[in-house]
N, C-alpha and C positions, 0 to 999 in steps of 0.2 A: 482324373480322380477328384471328387468333390471335396470341398473344405471340411464338411462334416465327417466324411469317410476318412479323410486324412487325420483329423483330430481323434476319432475313435481308434484308429490303428496306432497312433502315437501313444494314446493313453493305455491301450492294451499292452504295448511294448514296455512302457515304463513300469506297469504293474508286474509284468513278467520278470523284468530285471530286478525289481525290488525283492520279489519272492526268491529269485535265483541267488541273490547276494545273501539273503537270510539263510537259505539252505546251505550254501557254500560255507558260511561262517560256522554254522552248527557242525558240519563235517570236519572242518579244520580243528575246531575246539575238541571234538571227540578224539581225533588222532593225537593231538598234543597231550591230552589226558592219558591215553593209553601208553604213549611213548614215555611220558614222565613217570607213570606208575612202575614201569619195568626198568627205568634207567636211573632215576633219582636216588633210590636207596643205596646203590653201589657208589654213586658219586659222594653222597653224604657220609657214608661209613668209611670209605677208604680214600676218597679224594681222587680216585682213578676214573678216567673217562673211557677206558677200554670197553667196558660193558655197554656204555651208551653208543659207542661207535659200531659195535657188533649189532646191537639192536637196530641201528639205523640202516644197516645193510639188509636186515631181514624184514624191515617195515613194508617195503613194496609188495612182498609176497602175502603179508597179512591184508594189505589193501585189496589185492587181487582176489583173495579168498572171500573176504567180507562182501565185496561188491558183486561177485558172482552169485553169492547166496541171497543177499538182500535186494540186489538190483535186477537179477535175472530169474533165479529159482523161485523166490517167494511170490513175486507178482504173477508168475505163470502157473505155479503149481499149488501154493498154499491157498491163494484167493480163489482158485478153481477147485479146491478140495481134492487135489491129486497128491495125496500125502506120500505114497510110496515113491513116486518120482522125485518129490522134494527130499526125502530122506536119502535116496540113492545119489542124487546130485550133490547134496551137501557132504555126504561121506566121501565122494570123489574129490571135491574141492579141498576138504580138510586133509585127505590123504596126500594130495599134491603138495599142500603146504608143508606137511611133515617130511615128506621125501626131500623136498628142496632144502628145508631147514637143516636136516641131517647131513646132506651133501655139503652145504656151505660150512657147517660146523667142523667137519673133519677133512675137508679138501680145500676150500677157499680161504677160510679164516687163518689157517696156519701159514699160508703164503703171504697173508697180510701182516703176519707177525703176532697174531693172537692165538695162543695155544690154550686149548681147553682139555682138562683132564677127562680121559675116556670114562664113560659110564656104561653099565649094562644096557643093551638095546631096549629091554623092557622098561627100564627107568626113563630113558630118553623119550620113548614113545608116550609113556604116562604123562610126563611133564609137558610134552608137546600137545597132547590131547587136552590137558587141563588149560593150557594157554589159549588154544584155539576155541575151546568151548566158552571160555570167559569172554574173549574178544567178540566172537561171532554171536554169542548169547546176548551181550550188551547191545551190539549193533542191531540184532533182530528185534529185541525188546523196543528199542527206540523207533525202528521201522514200523512195528505193529502199533505202537502208541500214536505215531504220526498218522498212520492210515486210519486208525479209529477216530482220531480227532477230525480228520478230513471228512470221514463218513458222517460224523455227527453234524458238522457244518453243512454238508450237502443235504442231509435230512432236514435240518432246521430251515434251510433256505427253501427246500421243496414244500415243507409244511406252511411256511410263511406265504409263499406264492399261492398255495392251494387255498389258504384262508382268505387272501385278498381276492382271489378269483371267485370264491363262493360268496363273499360279501358283495362283490360287484353284481353277481347274478341276483342275489336277494334284493339289492337296491333296485335293480331293473324290474323286479317283480312288484315292488312297492309302487313305483311311479305310475305305471299304466292303471293299476287298480285305483289309485287316487284320482287320476285324471278322468277315468270312466265315471266315477261318482259325481265329480264336480261338473263335468259337461252335461250330464243328465239333469242336474239342478238348474244350470243356466238355460238349457233347452226349454224347460217348463216355465222358467221365469220370463222368458222373452214374450210369451203370450199373456202372462198374468200381469206383469208390471215391468215396463221397459226401464224405469229408473232403477229398480232393484237389479235388473239384468245388467245395466251399465255398471253399477257398483260391484256386481259379482265379477264382471270382466276385469275391472280395475284390481280387485283383490286377487284374482287368478294370476294377473300379470306379476304382482308382487311375489306370489308363491312360486311361480315358474322361474323368476329371477333367482330366488333362493335355491331352488332345486338345480338349476343349471350352474350356478356359481359355487355353491357350498357343498352340495350332496356328494361330490366326488372326493372330498377331503376325508382324511381319516378321522379328524375331530373338528368340531365347530364350536364357537363360543355359545354357551348355554343361553345367553340373552337373545342371540339371533335365532336359535332353535325355538325358544318360547314365543318370540315374535311371529315366527312362521306358523306355529301352532295357533296362536291367537288370530292370525289372519284367516287361517282355515276355518276356525270356529265362527268368525264373523261372517264368512261366506256361508257356512252351514246355517247360521241363524236366519239368513234371508228366506229360507224355505219353511221357517216356523212362524206361525201367527203370533205366538207369545214371545216377546223379546227376552223374557227371563227364563225361557225353557232350558237354556244351557247355563249352568253355573260353573264358571271357570275361576279357579283360585290358585294363587301362588304364595307359599309361605317360606320364608328364609331368604338368604342373601344370594343373589343371582350372579353378580359380577365376578369376573376372573376365573370362571369355571368352564370346563369343556366337556362335550359329550359326543358320541358318534352321531352323525346326521341321520335324520329320518327314523330314529329308533322307536320313538314314542307314538308317532303319528298313526301307525296301523291300529294300535290299541284304541286311540281316540276315534279313528274312522269307524272301527267296529261298533263303538258305543253309539255313534251318530247313525250309522246305517241300520242298526237293528233296534232303534228306539221306537217306542210306541207314542206317536204324536198325540194321541187322545188322553195320555196320562197327565195328571196334574203337574204343574211346575214346582221345582225343577225336574224335568224328566231325565235330564242328563247332568251328572255331577262329575267334574274333573278337577282334581286337586293335586298340585305338585308341592311336595315338601322337600326343601333343599337344605341339607346339612353341610358340615365342613368337608366330609369325604364320601357322601352318599346322596342319592336323589331317589325320592319315592313318588311314583305316579299311582294314584287311586282313581279309578273310574267306576261309575255306577249308572246304569240306565234301566228304565222300564222297558221290557221287551214286548214285541208285537204278539208273540205266541210262544208255545213251547218248542217251536221248530229250531230255535237257536241252539247250536251244539257247542260242546267244548272242543278246543282245537285238536285234542288227541283223537277225537272220533271222526273228524269232521270236515266242515265246509269252509272254514275261514282261513284262506291263504294268508291273510294279514297277520293273524295271531300265530300261525305256524311259522311264518317267516321270522317273527319276533323271537320265538323260542330258539330257532336255529342261529340267528345272529347273536343272541345272548350266550349260547353255548360256545360259539366261535370266539367271541370277544372276551368273555369273562370266565370260561370254563364252568366251574361250579360256584363261582363267587357272585351269585345273584339270587334273587327270590322272585318267583312268578307264581302267584296264586290266582286261580280262576274259579269263580263260584257261580252256579246257575240255580236260581230258585224258581218258583212258579211264575213270577212276573218281573224278576230283576236279574240283571247280569252284572257281576262285580269282578273287577280285575285289580290286583295289587302287584305292583312291580317295583323292586328295589335293586338299584345297581350302584357300583362304585363311581366316584367322581374323580377326575384327574385335574 
């Protein structure tokens, strides 16, 4: 057995024992409460422990009845929606309890020196049913609450894993799209300008380092994300003749804030990919506004033609992925506005900051 396997088994055993001790303590406290409820009033009022001793002899049968119902019948029949079998089984368990209780009351307890005034059978059965319904009802309620809590935890864990899985898929869709665009640019630069191609490779190595080291994290520092975006834009500028064609601006305090990695780059890629290089500078405007608890990204670019579609209709996997990630990460707590005019494409994105 490997050391890792041994450690995993040991950790699992420790977790199981911790849960077992917690459950055992809850059960012990429950039965102490039940026993005290039926025994303490007589002790306090008369100072006699006779009733407490009688209850102690009957307690094991209450335990048997309760655990038959909550440990056997409910898991097998209630959770499987076999209600008739549950009712029939519970009735048998309670009937067993009442029969044994009556037998002890009039046959065993007198031999122990505890005499009880005889009552009509109907009265005895009524009080026995009342006691059973109260004890079994409380135990059943606690069982159902515990089951409901476990189901909620299981559902929450399932949803969390589903969210993480989908986010991973969306990230994997972002990365190849980005690489495809960058490698096309480098391919064309190799024949046009070797120095620019060398710079492009250097910038690409920085970007790849960020993607490999940071993009798998849940959150990254905002300053690192913006540096990554700036490197991407510097790489994009190499394919433009006018160095001022891309206007990149940041307003607000950057330090100490965190964002999901690679969330903004598809919006920026979209502006670069669909820009009209023949338009006057700046053909692409990118502006980050950073507040104390929010961040706004605004992009605007001249388009090549009317072929650029909105992501709801459309072709742009990048923007559609952004919308999916936003919905997973922030539910409805974000704003994404996309506008297409005759010759411009504008995106407004506002998200919370952590």
